[in-house]
Steps between C-alpha positions, in 0.01 A plus 500: 500500500855377540675295768865402536630159602796636699672165564363336183624727215146551367246775448130416494242708314134495612181653363292729723294202624816335634530231232853406396560613141869431451823402674820671385811294574823682582838412347605283797171315547517128572221262601693401810648773717878452486572824685238522778646812663505705182254778426413589141219742415428726797223737388303549183249738348325531166532814290315610189649227281786358707572306818764638737656267756790558735741208466749390763618147405718485806546321829236648731731565794753703300266769368146591592395709201546481124674778307385392153160519331420252225263640235281254306210532260158381616575151364807473723763545227814672627556854367774654714649539846507833682789523748390737776813465715299548821321234707133508389250444780186628323384550142177628338401601147317829433305489175420874488867598481637168365744480791630224720519633856762342725568492869856408595683396811767764433533867407295626323217311665242578227523556127356406165601375159335678208404225254 
């Protein structure tokens, strides 16, 4: 399982019993919150061998949804950034087709990225 920190530039990975396995720290992570009204990772999901997380890194009141997806390996090492160009409000991975399905707050409202 995966959970995002939103205002704490972190992603937390859990096993199926709910035990914390690992914390992935984002590039702007600090122990003390210097920018309390910033939002970082918005949503995350785990694929076959990667973690996908929408990344905003912006003042919360200026934008509600991220337009970028950060791709990491299962250890949290950065691989690449996918620029969607549309505000992402939902994201799910489909293992059967190896696709990342997206819901946006724009047109088109639904789509996918073939991985």
